[in-house]
C-alpha positions as CSV (number, residue, x, y, z in Angstrom):
1,M,0.2,-0.2,0.3
2,K,1.0,3.4,-1.1
3,F,1.7,6.0,2.1
4,V,2.3,9.6,1.6
5,I,4.6,11.3,3.7
6,I,4.1,15.3,5.2
7,G,7.2,16.9,6.8
8,W,6.0,20.7,7.2
9,D,9.5,22.6,8.2
10,G,9.8,23.8,11.2
11,P,11.3,28.0,11.9
12,E,15.1,26.4,11.6
13,G,14.4,23.6,8.6
14,Q,16.0,25.7,6.2
15,N,19.7,26.8,8.7
16,K,19.2,22.4,9.9
17,R,18.4,21.1,6.0
18,P,21.9,20.8,5.5
19,I,23.5,19.3,7.9
20,H,21.6,16.4,8.5
21,R,20.7,15.9,4.1
22,P,23.5,13.3,4.2
23,P,21.7,11.3,6.4
24,H,18.2,11.9,5.2
25,L,19.0,10.7,1.1
26,E,20.8,7.9,2.8
27,R,17.7,6.1,3.9
28,L,15.8,7.7,1.1
29,K,18.1,5.4,-1.0
30,K,18.4,2.3,0.6
31,L,13.6,2.6,0.3
32,Q,14.7,3.2,-3.2
33,D,17.1,-0.1,-3.8
34,Q,14.0,-2.2,-1.7
35,G,11.7,-0.5,-4.4
36,K,9.0,1.2,-2.2
37,L,10.8,4.5,-2.7
38,I,7.7,6.3,-4.9
39,C,9.0,9.5,-5.4
40,A,9.9,12.3,-2.7
41,G,12.0,16.1,-2.8
42,P,11.0,19.6,-1.1
43,F,8.3,21.9,-1.8
44,A,9.9,24.7,-4.0
45,D,8.0,27.1,-2.0
46,Q,10.3,25.2,1.1
47,A,7.5,24.7,3.2
48,G,7.9,20.9,4.0
49,S,8.5,18.1,1.5
50,L,7.1,15.0,0.3
51,I,8.1,12.1,0.3
52,I,5.5,9.2,-1.1
53,I,6.4,5.2,-0.3
54,E,5.4,1.3,-0.1
55,T,4.9,0.3,3.2
56,D,2.6,-2.9,4.2
57,S,1.1,-1.0,6.9
58,L,0.1,2.3,8.3
59,A,2.0,1.8,11.2
60,E,5.2,0.9,9.3
61,A,4.6,4.8,7.4
62,E,4.6,6.1,9.8
63,A,7.2,4.6,12.0
64,F,9.7,5.6,8.4
65,A,8.4,8.7,8.9
66,R,9.0,9.8,13.0
67,E,12.8,8.1,12.4
68,D,13.9,10.3,9.6
69,P,16.4,12.2,9.9
70,Y,14.4,15.6,9.6
71,V,12.2,14.8,12.0
72,V,14.7,13.8,15.0
73,E,17.0,16.4,14.1
74,G,14.0,19.0,14.2
75,I,13.8,20.1,10.5
76,F,10.3,18.7,10.2
77,E,8.2,20.5,13.1
78,R,5.0,19.1,12.3
79,I,4.2,14.9,10.4
80,E,1.7,13.7,8.0
81,V,0.9,9.9,6.9
82,H,-1.4,9.2,5.0
83,P,-2.8,6.0,3.1
84,F,-2.5,7.6,-1.2
85,K,-4.4,5.6,-3.5
86,Q,-2.6,6.2,-6.6
87,V,-4.8,6.9,-10.5
88,L,-2.5,8.0,-12.3
89,P,0.2,6.8,-14.1
90,E,-1.0,3.6,-14.3
């Protein structure tokens, strides 16, 4: 099942991103290597980031989000995890 993770940046998010970006991307790369990363990237308006992943359960997606370096290090002040039904592309 697919899940959308939205991370909303806190006040220091943009300043902290460069410091914690390598472990954040390394973690996403591992998920990509497993075929579970659909897409990921920051919002162009610097409000936060979007990650779409495939996992077996909502609990697994929430755990992945909570353990992300951007959450642990305070870049994201708030995260949302939602089940996602992809319609297109097929």
